[in-house]
Steps between C-alpha positions, in 0.01 A plus 500: 500500500878483462621511140670200339799723433533577871457137592774392256746752653734305725663637822858628482679253724787729588257749651312222680826383656587861592169554675538175690863578596405847618271338762803312638790614712866493393470407131770563235319616187627342180160464332443835330704718262528790737839682482643567843673816381368846570361707214779739385475824704483715188183325401331550833607858515361567153163342591482703827585816315223420244250454780596830660472666160141376474553234237203304617255532210444290193766475231446381145394135499822432308711663770696816549677605181821548705488142625424360155796692360722367781392142420574560132844637594556184706446279192740709297765497775461136605426322168576750226136481401291801379159477668264794458345623829168481309522123519534492880209465741578541868320260732453428875751216498593247234200274561251753363733545200470126432123517531492794254706304252281192525179702493613670179617183326290203617147402406318194650668180380818669381819306570784632714825303508727524805774296666446249782620587765329841483423789730202382703267785400538463124230235453255711696574807281420289199182366663379855567482539125352151443813401306649147495849392596762286330836445663857427407681265742824624664726286720763553769744290294497778241512772759132569426618695193260488203587322180357671194450154343267409787295812444487419125327172585226690685461835323291478181236687304257449793726693735399856575759608759835376628577598863869521587660571839871567543655508756233254594289451809516232655818360339731795459582390140620762257433487125801573281465742208512233234211313659292817530566580133394146398184525704411836342543342154289202606219724626507708183475192283192389702350848493512499884583790726780482758434625856830528689502531878830675579434608858814327627726674251806645675523193723709258292837367606679422179420657169237773529149402402381604154175685436281361229484855367854447371350262247156634419271798535192278484509369856346598832754553779410501869738650750496693826682643797420238770794264470799701393421811708347324804165670439254211531250696707518805281313314226650659190563329168458553129400339175669562167249424221539470120389830337177358357387378845571813708158662458320175590721448806440858613122467468502193728736682742266801508208283603666258739810665650436878455871572566793406723530718813638845409768539766615138460574573138732783611685242707531284190666784310752541777569124498580496128714811530696375801751305296618140533714516818213386725413213271866392457528452876168326523588260221830405655329437834244273338777313320674430829168383653429278207844333517460445874157345474592276204781352710277464800238297308761232451557484877125444548532187282251644246532542125536827308683388178545855371616848593253783432629772270272779630209612718526373861345158518610135515270215391607221731394133438350354818379172350734313734307625800192312627172618347460766230619857464216634717605257772861617463396867528293421807795311652745787436252748650380299800823325592773745383312831513593573136231606253531380141257470207375159376604439138166380356388864485763545226396216270534126447877510465533666839258277691784311680671826598501787745566853385744661738567876486838646589362853518584503870816584691807280512448460874141383448600259224769349724244467784247338265757254371604398850138451600429288191807287558397438862143413400614263227750325723226272626339437161585199292522602133327274255709312254505648153309304235 
């Protein structure tokens, strides 16, 4: 008999759309966060060299010491933060890192506070640990940026964890340093633990994103190589844990993950040692794509109401189109050949939206926009309430 936990786990709509779109011909994919850049050559070369050198056995469940030192050096170089390699656990992507954090922190019935909109998988991570969710509303009018006062109305002595995401999926919002500092203070006052998902760090287009580790050592930080180094299929991430939690995290990792692939970890070392030139070029390319797509949405006659500060997503309001967001996604896919993700997957405050990724080439974005404009030419938009 299927467990209640499995039954309560909802599908990931972006992957459902991807699978459907892959069965069709001539589709422009804007539904998933899949960078269209190649992995840096130095990373691939390092992994191939590691394979040829026979680096195919187990490593420590916490990861290769060299990689953990390289990650620690990254925090020093990027944020001026001293993180001991002993606090770092290497994982097969950032999703297992999130599950490790929740498994270590959350008992049945414990409350986790997160924003709405949120990354679609967050509620399912919490459900796997039988936790319960409370949300803080965000709006496009405020650029989907969090207000510490709104968190203060939700976080209290019943709160066990506060989940933050900046730059955020699906909105692209970036928390400023003052807000992060306020949220850390709020969590400390409530005796709650901060979990900060920082996997889109390096992809912000104004002020650089701040790590929560600049403001506290008592937070879990999730990060990885997928987004900034175009290594989604390599499945390599990490978790920084507060010192008192490291042994508990490692015990769970030993039993559930064993270790991240040996030779892939060697690729991760090369990525962190390759410098920032690759990322500088990638970030500028994404900025140009963002600016193009923001201007194109206006031509479609749809509402955006904000400009994302990071990541590579737009959350576009489609409430003026007939039907709901699922109907709009179906229309874009069937009539325009453009795959997008329905907003309800990302929370109540995204239910009238589509998430559109600009992690695709400028040529594909231009083609997608032209297709959408052509498809919408025959659609009568509904009057705003």
